[in-house]
Biopython code that builds the backbone (N, CA, C, O; Angstrom):
import numpy as np
from Bio.PDB.StructureBuilder import StructureBuilder

atoms = [
    (1, "MET", "N", (62.129, 1.728, 12.095)),
    (1, "MET", "CA", (62.166, 0.559, 11.252)),
    (1, "MET", "C", (62.924, -0.579, 11.939)),
    (1, "MET", "O", (62.554, -1.745, 11.808)),
    (2, "LEU", "N", (63.966, -0.238, 12.656)),
    (2, "LEU", "CA", (64.739, -1.254, 13.353)),
    (2, "LEU", "C", (63.891, -1.948, 14.417)),
    (2, "LEU", "O", (64.031, -3.149, 14.648)),
    (3, "ARG", "N", (63.018, -1.189, 15.057)),
    (3, "ARG", "CA", (62.144, -1.761, 16.082)),
    (3, "ARG", "C", (61.205, -2.808, 15.476)),
    (3, "ARG", "O", (61.008, -3.874, 16.058)),
    (4, "TRP", "N", (60.621, -2.503, 14.303)),
    (4, "TRP", "CA", (59.725, -3.450, 13.656)),
    (4, "TRP", "C", (60.473, -4.697, 13.192)),
    (4, "TRP", "O", (59.943, -5.805, 13.270)),
    (5, "LEU", "N", (61.683, -4.523, 12.718)),
    (5, "LEU", "CA", (62.492, -5.654, 12.303)),
    (5, "LEU", "C", (62.781, -6.568, 13.491)),
    (5, "LEU", "O", (62.733, -7.791, 13.363)),
    (6, "LEU", "N", (63.075, -5.982, 14.630)),
    (6, "LEU", "CA", (63.317, -6.751, 15.845)),
    (6, "LEU", "C", (62.052, -7.485, 16.292)),
    (6, "LEU", "O", (62.123, -8.646, 16.693)),
    (7, "VAL", "N", (60.909, -6.826, 16.226)),
    (7, "VAL", "CA", (59.634, -7.449, 16.617)),
    (7, "VAL", "C", (59.309, -8.622, 15.700)),
    (7, "VAL", "O", (58.897, -9.680, 16.176)),
    (8, "VAL", "N", (59.489, -8.451, 14.401)),
    (8, "VAL", "CA", (59.220, -9.535, 13.460)),
    (8, "VAL", "C", (60.173, -10.701, 13.704)),
    (8, "VAL", "O", (59.752, -11.857, 13.690)),
    (9, "PHE", "N", (61.445, -10.408, 13.926)),
    (9, "PHE", "CA", (62.421, -11.455, 14.194)),
    (9, "PHE", "C", (62.064, -12.231, 15.457)),
    (9, "PHE", "O", (62.114, -13.461, 15.459)),
    (10, "LEU", "N", (61.711, -11.540, 16.513)),
    (10, "LEU", "CA", (61.340, -12.218, 17.758)),
    (10, "LEU", "C", (60.049, -13.022, 17.603)),
    (10, "LEU", "O", (59.925, -14.111, 18.164)),
    (11, "ALA", "N", (59.093, -12.492, 16.847)),
    (11, "ALA", "CA", (57.846, -13.225, 16.618)),
    (11, "ALA", "C", (58.105, -14.510, 15.832)),
    (11, "ALA", "O", (57.526, -15.551, 16.140)),
    (12, "LEU", "N", (58.966, -14.445, 14.824)),
    (12, "LEU", "CA", (59.287, -15.641, 14.060)),
    (12, "LEU", "C", (60.027, -16.664, 14.906)),
    (12, "LEU", "O", (59.798, -17.865, 14.764)),
    (13, "MET", "N", (60.908, -16.207, 15.782)),
    (13, "MET", "CA", (61.595, -17.129, 16.679)),
    (13, "MET", "C", (60.596, -17.785, 17.640)),
    (13, "MET", "O", (60.684, -18.984, 17.904)),
    (14, "PHE", "N", (59.658, -17.008, 18.156)),
    (14, "PHE", "CA", (58.657, -17.524, 19.080)),
    (14, "PHE", "C", (57.764, -18.548, 18.387)),
    (14, "PHE", "O", (57.460, -19.595, 18.959)),
    (15, "ILE", "N", (57.343, -18.251, 17.160)),
    (15, "ILE", "CA", (56.502, -19.180, 16.407)),
    (15, "ILE", "C", (57.272, -20.458, 16.093)),
    (15, "ILE", "O", (56.719, -21.555, 16.177)),
    (16, "GLY", "N", (58.547, -20.322, 15.732)),
    (16, "GLY", "CA", (59.365, -21.497, 15.471)),
    (16, "GLY", "C", (59.540, -22.355, 16.711)),
    (16, "GLY", "O", (59.606, -23.582, 16.627)),
    (17, "TRP", "N", (59.614, -21.709, 17.845)),
    (17, "TRP", "CA", (59.760, -22.426, 19.105)),
    (17, "TRP", "C", (58.460, -23.145, 19.477)),
    (17, "TRP", "O", (58.490, -24.244, 20.031)),
    (18, "LEU", "N", (57.320, -22.521, 19.171)),
    (18, "LEU", "CA", (56.030, -23.112, 19.525)),
    (18, "LEU", "C", (55.498, -24.086, 18.483)),
    (18, "LEU", "O", (54.516, -24.778, 18.750)),
    (19, "SER", "N", (56.107, -24.164, 17.309)),
    (19, "SER", "CA", (55.542, -24.981, 16.238)),
    (19, "SER", "C", (55.412, -26.462, 16.598)),
    (19, "SER", "O", (54.406, -27.061, 16.217)),
    (20, "PRO", "N", (56.356, -27.100, 17.308)),
    (20, "PRO", "CA", (56.108, -28.495, 17.686)),
    (20, "PRO", "C", (54.895, -28.662, 18.615)),
    (20, "PRO", "O", (54.139, -29.625, 18.488)),
    (21, "LEU", "N", (54.722, -27.737, 19.527)),
    (21, "LEU", "CA", (53.557, -27.789, 20.423)),
    (21, "LEU", "C", (52.268, -27.580, 19.638)),
    (21, "LEU", "O", (51.289, -28.296, 19.847)),
    (22, "LEU", "N", (52.266, -26.603, 18.738)),
    (22, "LEU", "CA", (51.073, -26.345, 17.938)),
    (22, "LEU", "C", (50.761, -27.515, 17.017)),
    (22, "LEU", "O", (49.590, -27.817, 16.786)),
    (23, "ARG", "N", (51.781, -28.179, 16.486)),
    (23, "ARG", "CA", (51.556, -29.325, 15.609)),
    (23, "ARG", "C", (50.902, -30.475, 16.380)),
    (23, "ARG", "O", (50.049, -31.178, 15.840)),
    (24, "ARG", "N", (51.300, -30.665, 17.637)),
    (24, "ARG", "CA", (50.674, -31.706, 18.460)),
    (24, "ARG", "C", (49.210, -31.388, 18.742)),
    (24, "ARG", "O", (48.396, -32.292, 18.926)),
    (25, "MET", "N", (48.878, -30.089, 18.775)),
    (25, "MET", "CA", (47.496, -29.678, 19.020)),
    (25, "MET", "C", (46.647, -29.736, 17.751)),
    (25, "MET", "O", (45.431, -29.560, 17.824)),
    (26, "GLY", "N", (47.258, -29.979, 16.590)),
    (26, "GLY", "CA", (46.497, -30.112, 15.356)),
    (26, "GLY", "C", (46.707, -28.987, 14.367)),
    (26, "GLY", "O", (46.247, -29.083, 13.229)),
    (27, "PHE", "N", (47.381, -27.929, 14.759)),
    (27, "PHE", "CA", (47.649, -26.845, 13.819)),
    (27, "PHE", "C", (48.702, -27.305, 12.825)),
    (27, "PHE", "O", (49.650, -27.997, 13.195)),
    (28, "GLY", "N", (48.541, -26.929, 11.585)),
    (28, "GLY", "CA", (49.435, -27.388, 10.536)),
    (28, "GLY", "C", (48.878, -28.582, 9.799)),
    (28, "GLY", "O", (49.451, -29.027, 8.805)),
    (29, "ARG", "N", (47.763, -29.104, 10.279)),
    (29, "ARG", "CA", (47.109, -30.237, 9.623)),
    (29, "ARG", "C", (45.655, -29.921, 9.292)),
    (29, "ARG", "O", (44.851, -30.834, 9.103)),
    (30, "LEU", "N", (45.314, -28.655, 9.222)),
    (30, "LEU", "CA", (43.952, -28.266, 8.880)),
    (30, "LEU", "C", (43.742, -28.401, 7.367)),
    (30, "LEU", "O", (44.716, -28.496, 6.620)),
    (31, "PRO", "N", (42.485, -28.410, 6.906)),
    (31, "PRO", "CA", (42.222, -28.621, 5.480)),
    (31, "PRO", "C", (42.823, -27.575, 4.531)),
    (31, "PRO", "O", (42.954, -27.869, 3.342)),
    (32, "GLY", "N", (43.182, -26.416, 4.972)),
    (32, "GLY", "CA", (43.759, -25.412, 4.086)),
    (32, "GLY", "C", (45.270, -25.345, 4.134)),
    (32, "GLY", "O", (45.864, -24.490, 3.478)),
    (33, "ASP", "N", (45.904, -26.212, 4.883)),
    (33, "ASP", "CA", (47.362, -26.206, 5.017)),
    (33, "ASP", "C", (47.987, -27.070, 3.929)),
    (33, "ASP", "O", (47.512, -28.169, 3.640)),
    (34, "LEU", "N", (49.049, -26.562, 3.336)),
    (34, "LEU", "CA", (49.727, -27.275, 2.255)),
    (34, "LEU", "C", (51.025, -27.874, 2.766)),
    (34, "LEU", "O", (51.745, -27.276, 3.565)),
    (35, "ARG", "N", (51.297, -29.064, 2.282)),
    (35, "ARG", "CA", (52.547, -29.738, 2.650)),
    (35, "ARG", "C", (53.041, -30.473, 1.417)),
    (35, "ARG", "O", (52.310, -31.265, 0.823)),
    (36, "PHE", "N", (54.279, -30.213, 1.037)),
    (36, "PHE", "CA", (54.822, -30.902, -0.130)),
    (36, "PHE", "C", (56.311, -31.138, 0.048)),
    (36, "PHE", "O", (56.970, -30.516, 0.881)),
    (37, "ARG", "N", (56.815, -32.054, -0.760)),
    (37, "ARG", "CA", (58.224, -32.426, -0.697)),
    (37, "ARG", "C", (58.885, -31.988, -1.996)),
    (37, "ARG", "O", (58.419, -32.317, -3.087)),
    (38, "ARG", "N", (59.979, -31.241, -1.863)),
    (38, "ARG", "CA", (60.708, -30.764, -3.034)),
    (38, "ARG", "C", (62.195, -30.751, -2.712)),
    (38, "ARG", "O", (62.608, -30.273, -1.655)),
    (39, "LEU", "N", (62.975, -31.268, -3.613)),
    (39, "LEU", "CA", (64.433, -31.314, -3.471)),
    (39, "LEU", "C", (64.868, -32.027, -2.195)),
    (39, "LEU", "O", (65.854, -31.645, -1.565)),
    (40, "GLY", "N", (64.123, -33.069, -1.820)),
    (40, "GLY", "CA", (64.479, -33.856, -0.650)),
    (40, "GLY", "C", (64.157, -33.202, 0.677)),
    (40, "GLY", "O", (64.661, -33.629, 1.716)),
    (41, "ARG", "N", (63.333, -32.183, 0.658)),
    (41, "ARG", "CA", (62.983, -31.477, 1.892)),
    (41, "ARG", "C", (61.477, -31.288, 1.975)),
    (41, "ARG", "O", (60.825, -31.033, 0.963)),
    (42, "ASP", "N", (60.928, -31.411, 3.160)),
    (42, "ASP", "CA", (59.495, -31.183, 3.365)),
    (42, "ASP", "C", (59.240, -29.702, 3.572)),
    (42, "ASP", "O", (59.928, -29.045, 4.353)),
    (43, "TRP", "N", (58.252, -29.185, 2.872)),
    (43, "TRP", "CA", (57.871, -27.781, 2.977)),
    (43, "TRP", "C", (56.442, -27.699, 3.474)),
    (43, "TRP", "O", (55.556, -28.372, 2.946)),
    (44, "ASP", "N", (56.215, -26.877, 4.489)),
    (44, "ASP", "CA", (54.879, -26.657, 5.041)),
    (44, "ASP", "C", (54.464, -25.221, 4.767)),
    (44, "ASP", "O", (55.227, -24.281, 4.994)),
    (45, "VAL", "N", (53.230, -25.070, 4.272)),
    (45, "VAL", "CA", (52.646, -23.748, 4.081)),
    (45, "VAL", "C", (51.313, -23.750, 4.830)),
    (45, "VAL", "O", (50.285, -24.121, 4.263)),
    (46, "PRO", "N", (51.323, -23.337, 6.100)),
    (46, "PRO", "CA", (50.115, -23.439, 6.930)),
    (46, "PRO", "C", (49.175, -22.247, 6.749)),
    (46, "PRO", "O", (49.107, -21.374, 7.615)),
    (47, "LEU", "N", (48.457, -22.207, 5.640)),
    (47, "LEU", "CA", (47.572, -21.077, 5.354)),
    (47, "LEU", "C", (46.379, -21.031, 6.320)),
    (47, "LEU", "O", (46.117, -19.998, 6.937)),
    (48, "ALA", "N", (45.676, -22.129, 6.445)),
    (48, "ALA", "CA", (44.487, -22.142, 7.310)),
    (48, "ALA", "C", (44.859, -21.960, 8.781)),
    (48, "ALA", "O", (44.152, -21.275, 9.520)),
    (49, "SER", "N", (45.951, -22.563, 9.203)),
    (49, "SER", "CA", (46.378, -22.416, 10.601)),
    (49, "SER", "C", (46.768, -20.973, 10.902)),
    (49, "SER", "O", (46.476, -20.461, 11.983)),
    (50, "THR", "N", (47.420, -20.325, 9.958)),
    (50, "THR", "CA", (47.809, -18.930, 10.142)),
    (50, "THR", "C", (46.581, -18.038, 10.262)),
    (50, "THR", "O", (46.534, -17.155, 11.119)),
    (51, "LEU", "N", (45.598, -18.263, 9.415)),
    (51, "LEU", "CA", (44.367, -17.469, 9.492)),
    (51, "LEU", "C", (43.641, -17.701, 10.820)),
    (51, "LEU", "O", (43.144, -16.757, 11.434)),
    (52, "LEU", "N", (43.584, -18.940, 11.248)),
    (52, "LEU", "CA", (42.909, -19.260, 12.507)),
    (52, "LEU", "C", (43.628, -18.631, 13.702)),
    (52, "LEU", "O", (42.985, -18.069, 14.588)),
    (53, "LEU", "N", (44.951, -18.724, 13.726)),
    (53, "LEU", "CA", (45.709, -18.134, 14.835)),
    (53, "LEU", "C", (45.625, -16.612, 14.831)),
    (53, "LEU", "O", (45.511, -16.003, 15.895)),
    (54, "SER", "N", (45.678, -15.986, 13.662)),
    (54, "SER", "CA", (45.590, -14.526, 13.624)),
    (54, "SER", "C", (44.209, -14.057, 14.053)),
    (54, "SER", "O", (44.083, -13.018, 14.701)),
    (55, "PHE", "N", (43.175, -14.806, 13.703)),
    (55, "PHE", "CA", (41.823, -14.468, 14.148)),
    (55, "PHE", "C", (41.709, -14.584, 15.666)),
    (55, "PHE", "O", (41.115, -13.723, 16.315)),
    (56, "ALA", "N", (42.277, -15.646, 16.229)),
    (56, "ALA", "CA", (42.220, -15.838, 17.683)),
    (56, "ALA", "C", (42.994, -14.749, 18.419)),
    (56, "ALA", "O", (42.532, -14.237, 19.438)),
    (57, "VAL", "N", (44.166, -14.396, 17.908)),
    (57, "VAL", "CA", (44.963, -13.347, 18.551)),
    (57, "VAL", "C", (44.259, -12.001, 18.452)),
    (57, "VAL", "O", (44.277, -11.223, 19.406)),
    (58, "SER", "N", (43.636, -11.715, 17.301)),
    (58, "SER", "CA", (42.934, -10.434, 17.169)),
    (58, "SER", "C", (41.737, -10.357, 18.113)),
    (58, "SER", "O", (41.437, -9.287, 18.642)),
    (59, "LEU", "N", (41.050, -11.483, 18.330)),
    (59, "LEU", "CA", (39.948, -11.483, 19.295)),
    (59, "LEU", "C", (40.447, -11.259, 20.717)),
    (59, "LEU", "O", (39.818, -10.542, 21.495)),
    (60, "ILE", "N", (41.560, -11.865, 21.048)),
    (60, "ILE", "CA", (42.135, -11.691, 22.390)),
    (60, "ILE", "C", (42.560, -10.254, 22.605)),
    (60, "ILE", "O", (42.294, -9.681, 23.661)),
    (61, "VAL", "N", (43.216, -9.664, 21.621)),
    (61, "VAL", "CA", (43.673, -8.278, 21.738)),
    (61, "VAL", "C", (42.484, -7.333, 21.819)),
    (61, "VAL", "O", (42.497, -6.375, 22.592)),
    (62, "LYS", "N", (41.458, -7.600, 21.023)),
    (62, "LYS", "CA", (40.260, -6.746, 21.059)),
    (62, "LYS", "C", (39.551, -6.850, 22.414)),
    (62, "LYS", "O", (39.003, -5.866, 22.912)),
    (63, "TRP", "N", (39.566, -8.046, 23.001)),
    (63, "TRP", "CA", (38.914, -8.262, 24.271)),
    (63, "TRP", "C", (39.660, -7.552, 25.403)),
    (63, "TRP", "O", (39.042, -7.040, 26.337)),
    (64, "LEU", "N", (40.994, -7.527, 25.312)),
    (64, "LEU", "CA", (41.792, -6.870, 26.360)),
    (64, "LEU", "C", (41.705, -5.387, 26.175)),
    (64, "LEU", "O", (42.300, -4.633, 26.945)),
]
sb = StructureBuilder()
sb.init_structure("model")
sb.init_model(0)
sb.init_chain("A")
sb.init_seg("    ")
for serial, (resi, resn, name, xyz) in enumerate(atoms, 1):
    if name == "N":
        sb.init_residue(resn, " ", resi, " ")
    sb.init_atom(name, np.array(xyz, "f"), 0.0, 1.0, " ", f" {name:<3s}", serial, name[0])
structure = sb.get_structure()
C-alpha cells in the first residue's frame, strides 16, 4: 500500500509540474473542462483533458 501511495504522490507532483506546459498546449480548455471561481479562488476541473490524456497514455502503454 505504501508503494501505491508513493506512486500516486509522485504522479500528482509530475502532473502539477507539467500543468503550465499542458495549459499552453490547450489542455484544460477543452469543451468538457470546468472552471469556476469560489471564495476568491479559481478552481479547475479538467474532465475532458483527463479523459484525453488517460486515453493517450493507455494507447502508448498498449503499443509498448
